[in-house]
CHARMM internal coordinates of N, CA and C (Angstrom, degrees):
IC EDIT
DIST 1 N 1 CA 1.4664
DIST 1 CA 1 C 1.5357
ANGL 1 N 1 CA 1 C 110.57
DIST 1 C 2 N 1.2930
ANGL 1 CA 1 C 2 N 114.50
DIHE 1 N 1 CA 1 C 2 N -38.29
DIST 2 N 2 CA 1.4621
ANGL 1 C 2 N 2 CA 122.52
DIHE 1 CA 1 C 2 N 2 CA -177.68
DIST 2 CA 2 C 1.5376
ANGL 2 N 2 CA 2 C 111.76
DIHE 1 C 2 N 2 CA 2 C -59.11
DIST 2 C 3 N 1.3191
ANGL 2 CA 2 C 3 N 116.71
DIHE 2 N 2 CA 2 C 3 N -44.52
DIST 3 N 3 CA 1.4635
ANGL 2 C 3 N 3 CA 121.28
DIHE 2 CA 2 C 3 N 3 CA -177.68
DIST 3 CA 3 C 1.5325
ANGL 3 N 3 CA 3 C 113.07
DIHE 2 C 3 N 3 CA 3 C -65.77
DIST 3 C 4 N 1.3185
ANGL 3 CA 3 C 4 N 117.11
DIHE 3 N 3 CA 3 C 4 N -28.24
DIST 4 N 4 CA 1.4627
ANGL 3 C 4 N 4 CA 120.62
DIHE 3 CA 3 C 4 N 4 CA 176.53
DIST 4 CA 4 C 1.5250
ANGL 4 N 4 CA 4 C 110.85
DIHE 3 C 4 N 4 CA 4 C -63.38
DIST 4 C 5 N 1.2959
ANGL 4 CA 4 C 5 N 115.42
DIHE 4 N 4 CA 4 C 5 N -39.24
DIST 5 N 5 CA 1.4563
ANGL 4 C 5 N 5 CA 121.90
DIHE 4 CA 4 C 5 N 5 CA 177.81
DIST 5 CA 5 C 1.5274
ANGL 5 N 5 CA 5 C 110.38
DIHE 4 C 5 N 5 CA 5 C -64.41
DIST 5 C 6 N 1.3173
ANGL 5 CA 5 C 6 N 115.41
DIHE 5 N 5 CA 5 C 6 N -42.44
DIST 6 N 6 CA 1.4681
ANGL 5 C 6 N 6 CA 121.78
DIHE 5 CA 5 C 6 N 6 CA 178.42
DIST 6 CA 6 C 1.5269
ANGL 6 N 6 CA 6 C 110.18
DIHE 5 C 6 N 6 CA 6 C -61.66
DIST 6 C 7 N 1.3205
ANGL 6 CA 6 C 7 N 116.53
DIHE 6 N 6 CA 6 C 7 N -44.87
DIST 7 N 7 CA 1.4613
ANGL 6 C 7 N 7 CA 121.96
DIHE 6 CA 6 C 7 N 7 CA 178.57
DIST 7 CA 7 C 1.5282
ANGL 7 N 7 CA 7 C 110.36
DIHE 6 C 7 N 7 CA 7 C -61.57
DIST 7 C 8 N 1.3154
ANGL 7 CA 7 C 8 N 116.19
DIHE 7 N 7 CA 7 C 8 N -43.56
DIST 8 N 8 CA 1.4595
ANGL 7 C 8 N 8 CA 121.54
DIHE 7 CA 7 C 8 N 8 CA 178.37
DIST 8 CA 8 C 1.5324
ANGL 8 N 8 CA 8 C 110.95
DIHE 7 C 8 N 8 CA 8 C -60.01
DIST 8 C 9 N 1.3268
ANGL 8 CA 8 C 9 N 115.82
DIHE 8 N 8 CA 8 C 9 N -46.42
DIST 9 N 9 CA 1.4666
ANGL 8 C 9 N 9 CA 121.93
DIHE 8 CA 8 C 9 N 9 CA 177.75
DIST 9 CA 9 C 1.5215
ANGL 9 N 9 CA 9 C 110.85
DIHE 8 C 9 N 9 CA 9 C -59.26
DIST 9 C 10 N 1.3196
ANGL 9 CA 9 C 10 N 115.32
DIHE 9 N 9 CA 9 C 10 N -43.40
DIST 10 N 10 CA 1.4543
ANGL 9 C 10 N 10 CA 121.88
DIHE 9 CA 9 C 10 N 10 CA -179.08
DIST 10 CA 10 C 1.5254
ANGL 10 N 10 CA 10 C 111.05
DIHE 9 C 10 N 10 CA 10 C -61.98
DIST 10 C 11 N 1.3172
ANGL 10 CA 10 C 11 N 117.21
DIHE 10 N 10 CA 10 C 11 N -43.53
DIST 11 N 11 CA 1.4544
ANGL 10 C 11 N 11 CA 121.07
DIHE 10 CA 10 C 11 N 11 CA 179.00
DIST 11 CA 11 C 1.5230
ANGL 11 N 11 CA 11 C 112.26
DIHE 10 C 11 N 11 CA 11 C -67.23
DIST 11 C 12 N 1.3157
ANGL 11 CA 11 C 12 N 116.79
DIHE 11 N 11 CA 11 C 12 N -36.93
DIST 12 N 12 CA 1.4578
ANGL 11 C 12 N 12 CA 121.00
DIHE 11 CA 11 C 12 N 12 CA 175.38
DIST 12 CA 12 C 1.5203
ANGL 12 N 12 CA 12 C 110.29
DIHE 11 C 12 N 12 CA 12 C -63.10
DIST 12 C 13 N 1.3267
ANGL 12 CA 12 C 13 N 115.44
DIHE 12 N 12 CA 12 C 13 N -41.90
DIST 13 N 13 CA 1.4575
ANGL 12 C 13 N 13 CA 122.02
DIHE 12 CA 12 C 13 N 13 CA 177.69
DIST 13 CA 13 C 1.5282
ANGL 13 N 13 CA 13 C 110.50
DIHE 12 C 13 N 13 CA 13 C -61.80
DIST 13 C 14 N 1.3187
ANGL 13 CA 13 C 14 N 116.40
DIHE 13 N 13 CA 13 C 14 N -46.41
DIST 14 N 14 CA 1.4610
ANGL 13 C 14 N 14 CA 121.58
DIHE 13 CA 13 C 14 N 14 CA 178.80
DIST 14 CA 14 C 1.5182
ANGL 14 N 14 CA 14 C 111.46
DIHE 13 C 14 N 14 CA 14 C -59.51
DIST 14 C 15 N 1.3138
ANGL 14 CA 14 C 15 N 115.59
DIHE 14 N 14 CA 14 C 15 N -41.78
DIST 15 N 15 CA 1.4526
ANGL 14 C 15 N 15 CA 122.08
DIHE 14 CA 14 C 15 N 15 CA 179.53
DIST 15 CA 15 C 1.5282
ANGL 15 N 15 CA 15 C 110.79
DIHE 14 C 15 N 15 CA 15 C -61.21
DIST 15 C 16 N 1.3284
ANGL 15 CA 15 C 16 N 116.10
DIHE 15 N 15 CA 15 C 16 N -45.36
DIST 16 N 16 CA 1.4613
ANGL 15 C 16 N 16 CA 121.33
DIHE 15 CA 15 C 16 N 16 CA 178.18
DIST 16 CA 16 C 1.5172
ANGL 16 N 16 CA 16 C 111.62
DIHE 15 C 16 N 16 CA 16 C -62.16
DIST 16 C 17 N 1.3172
ANGL 16 CA 16 C 17 N 116.30
DIHE 16 N 16 CA 16 C 17 N -43.97
DIST 17 N 17 CA 1.4634
ANGL 16 C 17 N 17 CA 121.90
DIHE 16 CA 16 C 17 N 17 CA 179.31
DIST 17 CA 17 C 1.5258
ANGL 17 N 17 CA 17 C 109.94
DIHE 16 C 17 N 17 CA 17 C -62.02
DIST 17 C 18 N 1.3189
ANGL 17 CA 17 C 18 N 115.72
DIHE 17 N 17 CA 17 C 18 N -43.28
DIST 18 N 18 CA 1.4561
ANGL 17 C 18 N 18 CA 122.09
DIHE 17 CA 17 C 18 N 18 CA 179.36
DIST 18 CA 18 C 1.5313
ANGL 18 N 18 CA 18 C 110.68
DIHE 17 C 18 N 18 CA 18 C -60.73
DIST 18 C 19 N 1.3256
ANGL 18 CA 18 C 19 N 116.44
DIHE 18 N 18 CA 18 C 19 N -45.27
DIST 19 N 19 CA 1.4639
ANGL 18 C 19 N 19 CA 122.11
DIHE 18 CA 18 C 19 N 19 CA 178.06
DIST 19 CA 19 C 1.5245
ANGL 19 N 19 CA 19 C 109.92
DIHE 18 C 19 N 19 CA 19 C -61.79
DIST 19 C 20 N 1.3387
ANGL 19 CA 19 C 20 N 115.73
DIHE 19 N 19 CA 19 C 20 N -45.82
DIST 20 N 20 CA 1.4581
ANGL 19 C 20 N 20 CA 121.31
DIHE 19 CA 19 C 20 N 20 CA 179.74
DIST 20 CA 20 C 1.5279
ANGL 20 N 20 CA 20 C 111.24
DIHE 19 C 20 N 20 CA 20 C -58.40
DIST 20 C 21 N 1.3427
ANGL 20 CA 20 C 21 N 116.14
DIHE 20 N 20 CA 20 C 21 N -46.99
DIST 21 N 21 CA 1.4549
ANGL 20 C 21 N 21 CA 119.76
DIHE 20 CA 20 C 21 N 21 CA -178.73
DIST 21 CA 21 C 1.5168
ANGL 21 N 21 CA 21 C 112.99
DIHE 20 C 21 N 21 CA 21 C -69.42
DIST 21 C 22 N 1.3138
ANGL 21 CA 21 C 22 N 118.24
DIHE 21 N 21 CA 21 C 22 N -33.16
DIST 22 N 22 CA 1.4644
ANGL 21 C 22 N 22 CA 119.59
DIHE 21 CA 21 C 22 N 22 CA 176.47
DIST 22 CA 22 C 1.5206
ANGL 22 N 22 CA 22 C 110.94
DIHE 21 C 22 N 22 CA 22 C -68.46
DIST 22 C 23 N 1.3328
ANGL 22 CA 22 C 23 N 116.87
DIHE 22 N 22 CA 22 C 23 N -36.97
DIST 23 N 23 CA 1.4630
ANGL 22 C 23 N 23 CA 120.71
DIHE 22 CA 22 C 23 N 23 CA 175.57
DIST 23 CA 23 C 1.5255
ANGL 23 N 23 CA 23 C 109.69
DIHE 22 C 23 N 23 CA 23 C -64.48
DIST 23 C 24 N 1.3248
ANGL 23 CA 23 C 24 N 115.83
DIHE 23 N 23 CA 23 C 24 N -45.29
DIST 24 N 24 CA 1.4594
ANGL 23 C 24 N 24 CA 121.76
DIHE 23 CA 23 C 24 N 24 CA 178.78
DIST 24 CA 24 C 1.5307
ANGL 24 N 24 CA 24 C 110.31
DIHE 23 C 24 N 24 CA 24 C -59.73
DIST 24 C 25 N 1.3316
ANGL 24 CA 24 C 25 N 116.69
DIHE 24 N 24 CA 24 C 25 N -43.11
DIST 25 N 25 CA 1.4561
ANGL 24 C 25 N 25 CA 122.67
DIHE 24 CA 24 C 25 N 25 CA 179.71
DIST 25 CA 25 C 1.5258
ANGL 25 N 25 CA 25 C 111.01
DIHE 24 C 25 N 25 CA 25 C -62.49
DIST 25 C 26 N 1.3271
ANGL 25 CA 25 C 26 N 116.77
DIHE 25 N 25 CA 25 C 26 N -42.98
DIST 26 N 26 CA 1.4655
ANGL 25 C 26 N 26 CA 122.16
DIHE 25 CA 25 C 26 N 26 CA 177.81
DIST 26 CA 26 C 1.5266
ANGL 26 N 26 CA 26 C 110.50
DIHE 25 C 26 N 26 CA 26 C -62.19
DIST 26 C 27 N 1.3389
ANGL 26 CA 26 C 27 N 115.81
DIHE 26 N 26 CA 26 C 27 N -43.09
DIST 27 N 27 CA 1.4652
ANGL 26 C 27 N 27 CA 120.43
DIHE 26 CA 26 C 27 N 27 CA 178.36
DIST 27 CA 27 C 1.5292
ANGL 27 N 27 CA 27 C 110.40
DIHE 26 C 27 N 27 CA 27 C -62.35
DIST 27 C 28 N 1.3218
ANGL 27 CA 27 C 28 N 116.44
DIHE 27 N 27 CA 27 C 28 N -44.90
DIST 28 N 28 CA 1.4634
ANGL 27 C 28 N 28 CA 120.27
DIHE 27 CA 27 C 28 N 28 CA -179.99
DIST 28 CA 28 C 1.5245
ANGL 28 N 28 CA 28 C 111.71
DIHE 27 C 28 N 28 CA 28 C -65.84
DIST 28 C 29 N 1.3093
ANGL 28 CA 28 C 29 N 116.07
DIHE 28 N 28 CA 28 C 29 N -36.35
DIST 29 N 29 CA 1.4593
ANGL 28 C 29 N 29 CA 121.45
DIHE 28 CA 28 C 29 N 29 CA 177.83
DIST 29 CA 29 C 1.5263
ANGL 29 N 29 CA 29 C 110.70
DIHE 28 C 29 N 29 CA 29 C -64.68
DIST 29 C 30 N 1.3193
ANGL 29 CA 29 C 30 N 116.00
DIHE 29 N 29 CA 29 C 30 N -44.24
DIST 30 N 30 CA 1.4627
ANGL 29 C 30 N 30 CA 120.36
DIHE 29 CA 29 C 30 N 30 CA 178.29
DIST 30 CA 30 C 1.5282
ANGL 30 N 30 CA 30 C 111.07
DIHE 29 C 30 N 30 CA 30 C -69.80
DIST 30 C 31 N 1.3249
ANGL 30 CA 30 C 31 N 115.56
DIHE 30 N 30 CA 30 C 31 N -27.04
DIST 31 N 31 CA 1.4625
ANGL 30 C 31 N 31 CA 121.19
DIHE 30 CA 30 C 31 N 31 CA 176.56
DIST 31 CA 31 C 1.5272
ANGL 31 N 31 CA 31 C 110.18
DIHE 30 C 31 N 31 CA 31 C -61.18
DIST 31 C 32 N 1.2989
ANGL 31 CA 31 C 32 N 116.16
DIHE 31 N 31 CA 31 C 32 N -42.04
DIST 32 N 32 CA 1.4621
ANGL 31 C 32 N 32 CA 121.43
DIHE 31 CA 31 C 32 N 32 CA 179.00
DIST 32 CA 32 C 1.5222
ANGL 32 N 32 CA 32 C 111.25
DIHE 31 C 32 N 32 CA 32 C -64.70
DIST 32 C 33 N 1.2997
ANGL 32 CA 32 C 33 N 116.13
DIHE 32 N 32 CA 32 C 33 N -37.93
DIST 33 N 33 CA 1.4583
ANGL 32 C 33 N 33 CA 121.27
DIHE 32 CA 32 C 33 N 33 CA -177.56
DIST 33 CA 33 C 1.5235
ANGL 33 N 33 CA 33 C 112.43
DIHE 32 C 33 N 33 CA 33 C -81.46
DIST 33 C 34 N 1.3113
ANGL 33 CA 33 C 34 N 114.18
DIHE 33 N 33 CA 33 C 34 N -26.43
DIST 34 N 34 CA 1.4589
ANGL 33 C 34 N 34 CA 119.79
DIHE 33 CA 33 C 34 N 34 CA -173.11
DIST 34 CA 34 C 1.5192
ANGL 34 N 34 CA 34 C 113.71
DIHE 33 C 34 N 34 CA 34 C -79.60
DIST 34 C 35 N 1.3336
ANGL 34 CA 34 C 35 N 113.83
DIHE 34 N 34 CA 34 C 35 N 150.34
DIST 35 N 35 CA 1.4571
ANGL 34 C 35 N 35 CA 120.89
DIHE 34 CA 34 C 35 N 35 CA 174.39
DIST 35 CA 35 C 1.5227
ANGL 35 N 35 CA 35 C 110.16
DIHE 34 C 35 N 35 CA 35 C -92.63
DIST 35 C 36 N 1.3307
ANGL 35 CA 35 C 36 N 114.80
DIHE 35 N 35 CA 35 C 36 N -14.65
DIST 36 N 36 CA 1.4651
ANGL 35 C 36 N 36 CA 121.12
DIHE 35 CA 35 C 36 N 36 CA -178.21
DIST 36 CA 36 C 1.5267
ANGL 36 N 36 CA 36 C 110.17
DIHE 35 C 36 N 36 CA 36 C -95.85
DIST 36 C 37 N 1.3141
ANGL 36 CA 36 C 37 N 115.81
DIHE 36 N 36 CA 36 C 37 N 51.68
DIST 37 N 37 CA 1.4624
ANGL 36 C 37 N 37 CA 120.53
DIHE 36 CA 36 C 37 N 37 CA -176.07
DIST 37 CA 37 C 1.5205
ANGL 37 N 37 CA 37 C 112.10
DIHE 36 C 37 N 37 CA 37 C -59.41
DIST 37 C 38 N 1.2944
ANGL 37 CA 37 C 38 N 116.82
DIHE 37 N 37 CA 37 C 38 N -42.65
DIST 38 N 38 CA 1.4610
ANGL 37 C 38 N 38 CA 121.45
DIHE 37 CA 37 C 38 N 38 CA -178.39
DIST 38 CA 38 C 1.5314
ANGL 38 N 38 CA 38 C 111.09
DIHE 37 C 38 N 38 CA 38 C -58.45
DIST 38 C 39 N 1.3208
ANGL 38 CA 38 C 39 N 116.58
DIHE 38 N 38 CA 38 C 39 N -43.21
DIST 39 N 39 CA 1.4645
ANGL 38 C 39 N 39 CA 122.05
DIHE 38 CA 38 C 39 N 39 CA -179.95
DIST 39 CA 39 C 1.5254
ANGL 39 N 39 CA 39 C 110.94
DIHE 38 C 39 N 39 CA 39 C -61.71
DIST 39 C 40 N 1.3198
ANGL 39 CA 39 C 40 N 116.54
DIHE 39 N 39 CA 39 C 40 N -44.97
DIST 40 N 40 CA 1.4644
ANGL 39 C 40 N 40 CA 121.14
DIHE 39 CA 39 C 40 N 40 CA -178.76
DIST 40 CA 40 C 1.5265
ANGL 40 N 40 CA 40 C 111.06
DIHE 39 C 40 N 40 CA 40 C -68.08
DIST 40 C 41 N 1.3296
ANGL 40 CA 40 C 41 N 116.87
DIHE 40 N 40 CA 40 C 41 N -39.18
DIST 41 N 41 CA 1.4695
ANGL 40 C 41 N 41 CA 120.60
DIHE 40 CA 40 C 41 N 41 CA 177.48
DIST 41 CA 41 C 1.5257
ANGL 41 N 41 CA 41 C 110.16
DIHE 40 C 41 N 41 CA 41 C -61.78
DIST 41 C 42 N 1.3164
ANGL 41 CA 41 C 42 N 116.70
DIHE 41 N 41 CA 41 C 42 N -42.65
DIST 42 N 42 CA 1.4670
ANGL 41 C 42 N 42 CA 120.65
DIHE 41 CA 41 C 42 N 42 CA 177.50
DIST 42 CA 42 C 1.5232
ANGL 42 N 42 CA 42 C 111.21
DIHE 41 C 42 N 42 CA 42 C -62.95
DIST 42 C 43 N 1.3140
ANGL 42 CA 42 C 43 N 116.28
DIHE 42 N 42 CA 42 C 43 N -40.19
DIST 43 N 43 CA 1.4575
ANGL 42 C 43 N 43 CA 121.67
DIHE 42 CA 42 C 43 N 43 CA 177.32
DIST 43 CA 43 C 1.5331
ANGL 43 N 43 CA 43 C 110.40
DIHE 42 C 43 N 43 CA 43 C -61.95
DIST 43 C 44 N 1.3283
ANGL 43 CA 43 C 44 N 116.14
DIHE 43 N 43 CA 43 C 44 N -44.54
DIST 44 N 44 CA 1.4655
ANGL 43 C 44 N 44 CA 121.52
DIHE 43 CA 43 C 44 N 44 CA 177.62
DIST 44 CA 44 C 1.5200
ANGL 44 N 44 CA 44 C 111.44
DIHE 43 C 44 N 44 CA 44 C -60.64
DIST 44 C 45 N 1.3122
ANGL 44 CA 44 C 45 N 116.33
DIHE 44 N 44 CA 44 C 45 N -42.86
DIST 45 N 45 CA 1.4700
ANGL 44 C 45 N 45 CA 120.75
DIHE 44 CA 44 C 45 N 45 CA 178.08
DIST 45 CA 45 C 1.5188
ANGL 45 N 45 CA 45 C 110.49
DIHE 44 C 45 N 45 CA 45 C -59.08
DIST 45 C 46 N 1.3045
ANGL 45 CA 45 C 46 N 116.34
DIHE 45 N 45 CA 45 C 46 N -44.94
DIST 46 N 46 CA 1.4647
ANGL 45 C 46 N 46 CA 121.85
DIHE 45 CA 45 C 46 N 46 CA 179.24
DIST 46 CA 46 C 1.5324
ANGL 46 N 46 CA 46 C 110.08
DIHE 45 C 46 N 46 CA 46 C -61.84
DIST 46 C 47 N 1.3182
ANGL 46 CA 46 C 47 N 116.95
DIHE 46 N 46 CA 46 C 47 N -45.41
DIST 47 N 47 CA 1.4661
ANGL 46 C 47 N 47 CA 122.12
DIHE 46 CA 46 C 47 N 47 CA 179.34
DIST 47 CA 47 C 1.5316
ANGL 47 N 47 CA 47 C 110.45
DIHE 46 C 47 N 47 CA 47 C -61.13
DIST 47 C 48 N 1.3184
ANGL 47 CA 47 C 48 N 116.70
DIHE 47 N 47 CA 47 C 48 N -46.31
DIST 48 N 48 CA 1.4668
ANGL 47 C 48 N 48 CA 121.34
DIHE 47 CA 47 C 48 N 48 CA -179.73
DIST 48 CA 48 C 1.5230
ANGL 48 N 48 CA 48 C 110.73
DIHE 47 C 48 N 48 CA 48 C -62.97
DIST 48 C 49 N 1.3197
ANGL 48 CA 48 C 49 N 117.22
DIHE 48 N 48 CA 48 C 49 N -42.94
DIST 49 N 49 CA 1.4639
ANGL 48 C 49 N 49 CA 121.85
DIHE 48 CA 48 C 49 N 49 CA 177.87
DIST 49 CA 49 C 1.5292
ANGL 49 N 49 CA 49 C 110.46
DIHE 48 C 49 N 49 CA 49 C -62.05
DIST 49 C 50 N 1.3192
ANGL 49 CA 49 C 50 N 116.95
DIHE 49 N 49 CA 49 C 50 N -41.51
DIST 50 N 50 CA 1.4669
ANGL 49 C 50 N 50 CA 121.55
DIHE 49 CA 49 C 50 N 50 CA 178.70
DIST 50 CA 50 C 1.5289
ANGL 50 N 50 CA 50 C 111.41
DIHE 49 C 50 N 50 CA 50 C -61.43
DIST 50 C 51 N 1.3206
ANGL 50 CA 50 C 51 N 116.87
DIHE 50 N 50 CA 50 C 51 N -39.60
DIST 51 N 51 CA 1.4643
ANGL 50 C 51 N 51 CA 121.92
DIHE 50 CA 50 C 51 N 51 CA -179.31
DIST 51 CA 51 C 1.5314
ANGL 51 N 51 CA 51 C 110.08
DIHE 50 C 51 N 51 CA 51 C -68.68
DIST 51 C 52 N 1.3153
ANGL 51 CA 51 C 52 N 116.89
DIHE 51 N 51 CA 51 C 52 N -43.64
DIST 52 N 52 CA 1.4722
ANGL 51 C 52 N 52 CA 122.38
DIHE 51 CA 51 C 52 N 52 CA -179.52
DIST 52 CA 52 C 1.5173
ANGL 52 N 52 CA 52 C 107.81
DIHE 51 C 52 N 52 CA 52 C -83.10
END
COOR INIT
IC SEED 1 N 1 CA 1 C
IC BUILD
């Protein structure tokens, strides 16, 4: 029974990571299109600092 819980936790973790990376990918994609690169880079720095 215990291992089922672990598997569930693992899948939830994977889901969160997937969401995080898709958001990051969208930001990077818009970075390429955007003229306000400096603003987005600063935003990314703030986000990364918040996570760490």
